[in-house]
C-alpha positions in Angstrom: -0.1 0.2 -0.1 1.1 3.1 -0.7 -0.1 7.2 -0.1 2.0 9.6 -2.4 1.3 13.4 -1.7 -2.3 13.2 -0.3 -2.8 16.3 1.0 -6.6 16.9 2.3 -8.0 21.0 3.4 -10.8 21.4 4.7 -12.7 24.8 4.5 -9.3 26.4 4.0 -7.4 24.5 6.7 -4.9 22.2 5.5 -5.7 18.5 7.2 -2.7 16.6 5.6 0.1 18.0 3.5 2.0 16.2 1.2 1.6 12.8 3.0 3.9 10.0 1.4 4.9 6.5 2.4 4.5 2.8 2.0 3.5 -0.4 3.7 4.4 -3.6 3.9 2.3 -6.8 4.0 2.0 -7.5 8.0 3.6 -4.4 9.2 2.4 -3.1 12.8 2.7 0.8 12.8 2.0 3.2 15.5 0.4 6.7 14.6 1.0 9.5 16.6 0.9 13.2 17.1 -0.7 16.1 18.9 -4.6 16.6 18.8 -5.6 17.8 15.4 -2.5 16.4 13.5 -4.9 14.6 11.4 -4.6 11.0 12.1 -8.1 10.1 11.7 -8.3 12.5 8.6 -5.2 9.6 7.3 -7.4 6.8 8.3 -10.3 8.3 6.5 -8.6 8.8 3.6 -7.1 5.5 3.5 -10.9 3.8 3.8 -12.1 5.7 1.2 -14.7 8.1 3.3 -12.5 11.1 2.6 -11.2 11.9 -1.1 -8.2 13.9 -1.0 -7.8 17.6 -3.0 -4.2 16.1 -4.0 -2.4 13.0 -4.1 -2.8 9.1 -4.8 -3.9 6.0 -2.5 -3.3 2.5 -3.7 -3.8 -0.6 -1.6 -3.1 -3.5 -3.5 -3.1 -1.9 -6.9 -6.4 -0.3 -6.9 -8.3 2.9 -5.1 -9.4 2.7 -1.0 -13.0 1.8 -2.6 -11.7 -0.5 -4.8 -10.4 -2.7 -2.0 -12.9 -4.4 0.3 -10.9 -5.9 2.6 -9.8 -2.6 5.1 -11.1 -3.2 8.6 -11.5 0.6 10.5 -12.5 0.6 14.4 -13.2 4.4 14.2 -13.0 6.5 17.8 -15.5 5.0 20.4 -17.0 8.7 20.8 -18.0 8.5 17.1 -20.1 5.7 17.9 -24.4 5.8 19.0 -23.9 3.0 21.2 -27.5 3.3 21.9 -28.7 1.7 19.1 -30.6 -1.6 19.7 -27.9 -4.3 18.4 -26.5 -7.6 19.5 -22.7 -8.3 19.3 -23.4 -10.9 16.8 -25.1 -8.8 14.7 -22.1 -5.9 14.9 -19.5 -8.9 13.3 -21.9 -9.7 11.1 -22.1 -6.7 9.4 -18.3 -7.1 8.6 -19.7 -9.8 6.2 -21.8 -7.1 4.1 -19.6 -6.6 1.2 -18.7 -10.9 0.9 -22.5 -11.4 1.0 -24.0 -8.1 -0.8 -27.1 -6.1 0.6 -30.7 -7.5 1.1 -29.0 -11.3 1.3 -28.9 -13.7 4.2 -26.1 -15.2 5.5 -24.5 -18.3 4.3 -23.5 -20.8 6.7 -20.1 -19.8 5.8 -20.6 -16.6 7.2 -21.8 -17.4 10.2 -19.1 -19.9 11.3 -16.7 -16.9 10.2 -18.4 -14.7 12.7 -18.4 -17.2 15.1 -14.3 -17.6 15.0 -14.0 -14.2 15.1 -15.5 -13.5 18.1 -14.0 -16.1 19.6 -10.4 -14.7 18.6 -11.5 -11.9 20.3 -12.2 -13.6 23.1 -16.1 -12.4 23.1 -17.7 -15.4 22.0 -20.3 -15.7 25.1 -21.2 -12.1 25.0 -22.8 -12.9 21.5 -26.5 -12.2 22.0 -25.8 -9.0 24.3 -26.8 -5.6 23.5 -23.8 -3.5 22.4 -24.8 -0.8 24.9 -24.5 -3.1 27.7 -20.9 -3.6 27.0 -17.5 -2.4 28.5 -15.6 0.0 26.7 -12.7 -2.6 26.1 -15.4 -5.2 25.3 -16.7 -2.7 22.5 -13.4 -2.4 20.9 -12.7 -6.1 20.7 -16.5 -6.1 19.3 -15.2 -4.1 16.6 -11.7 -6.0 15.9 -14.0 -8.9 15.7 -16.4 -7.1 12.8 -12.7 -6.0 11.3 -11.5 -9.7 11.3 -15.2 -11.0 10.1 -14.5 -8.8 7.2 -11.4 -10.7 6.0 -9.3 -7.2 6.2 -6.0 -7.0 4.9 -5.4 -3.6 6.4 -6.7 -2.9 10.0 -6.8 0.7 11.2 -7.6 1.3 15.0 -8.8 5.2 15.9 -7.4 5.6 19.6 -8.2 2.1 20.6 -7.2 2.3 24.1 -8.6 5.4 25.2 -10.8 5.2 27.7 -9.9 1.8 28.6 -8.2 0.3 31.8 -4.7 -1.6 31.6 -6.3 -4.9 31.8 -8.5 -4.2 28.2 -5.6 -2.4 26.7 -3.2 -5.5 27.4 -6.2 -7.8 26.2 -6.6 -5.8 23.1 -2.5 -5.7 22.8 -2.7 -9.6 22.7 -5.1 -10.1 20.0 -2.6 -7.7 17.6 0.3 -9.6 18.8 -1.7 -12.9 17.6 -2.8 -11.0 14.3 0.5 -10.6 13.6 0.5 -14.0 12.7 -1.6 -13.7 9.9 0.5 -10.7 8.3 -2.3 -8.4 8.7 -1.1 -5.0 8.2 -2.2 -2.6 11.2 -2.2 0.9 11.9 -2.8 2.1 15.1 -3.3 6.0 16.0 -1.9 6.8 19.8 -1.3 9.3 21.8 0.7 7.1 24.2 4.4 7.6 23.2 5.2 5.1 25.2 3.4 2.5 24.3 4.3 3.5 20.7 8.0 3.0 21.7 7.7 -0.1 23.2 5.3 -2.2 21.4 5.7 -0.9 17.7 8.6 -1.6 15.2 7.7 1.5 13.6 6.1 5.0 14.0 4.6 7.6 11.8 5.0 11.1 13.4 2.7 13.3 12.2 1.3 16.7 12.5 -0.3 17.1 9.1 2.4 16.7 7.1 4.6 13.6 7.9 7.9 14.6 10.4 9.0 10.9 10.9 8.7 7.7 9.6 11.1 4.8 10.8 11.9 3.0 14.3 11.1 4.7 17.4 14.8 5.5 18.3 15.3 7.4 15.0 11.8 9.1 15.1 11.0 9.7 18.8 13.5 12.1 19.4 13.6 15.7 20.5 14.5 17.6 17.8 11.4 15.9 15.7 9.0 15.5 18.6 9.5 19.1 19.0 8.8 19.6 15.6 5.5 17.3 16.1 4.3 19.0 19.1 5.3 22.7 19.4 4.5 24.4 22.2 2.8 21.0 23.8 6.2 19.9 24.3 8.6 20.7 27.4 11.7 19.2 27.1 14.3 18.6 30.4 17.6 17.2 30.5 17.8 14.7 33.4 20.9 13.1 35.3 20.8 10.2 33.0 22.0 11.5 30.1 18.2 11.7 28.6 15.4 14.2 28.0 12.0 13.6 30.0 9.3 14.7 26.8 6.1 15.5 28.4 3.1 16.1 26.1 0.5 18.0 27.9 -2.0 18.2 24.6 -2.9 14.8 26.0 -5.0 13.5 28.8 -3.1 12.2 30.3 -0.1 13.8 30.2 2.5 11.4 28.3 6.1 11.2 30.0 8.6 9.3 27.6 12.4 9.2 27.6 14.4 10.0 24.8 18.3 9.9 23.8 20.0 13.5 23.7 19.8 14.9 20.0 
């Protein structure tokens, strides 16, 4: 998959500015940057919900809307959890592109849905209403929907926000299991420590792509200053490191990086 010079403008304001990068199959990548950096816009471009003003998106040789195997787990605050639908119903929605509208699921579709729920440890919740679940369970429902879709590219927008540590660990465990399936995964997160510890590659974004590479190369003081600007405070420490506090996030993030 490749993005080349992707630019998006909203009402005269640039949300993405000439963003370019390529993804290899099976990569798991953290997308980090301050609030308003364009992370959600980037994901919406990749799934075809937002059309770039300039630039090109190629996913396995076709545009976003020409490729059905892109799974998207949006931010939890973008979903109406009061909608009266069961966990199984939500996961079955992942089969819509395979079944077609106004067609009944086949036995094969039902088997895939059941297995997807088992894979993310929600098999026992299949008949529960989505609004009755905890935040971590709700996130896993949408992960199951993406698996039922047989997604080859999975985009998770702030999946850990508002979740307790056990729920975060379980989702990270599931992502680790998905690595063996060669599913390409992008995770937008504010947690710089989590990005540094758990992902081999980081995209540092603030409308333009400021850094792309291993954590040690991207999470440096100069690049972080460029991305976070006045929201960043850099304090020398006795150990020869810099302690970086991202004060634009809740809670504030503390990260130790090498002097640069």
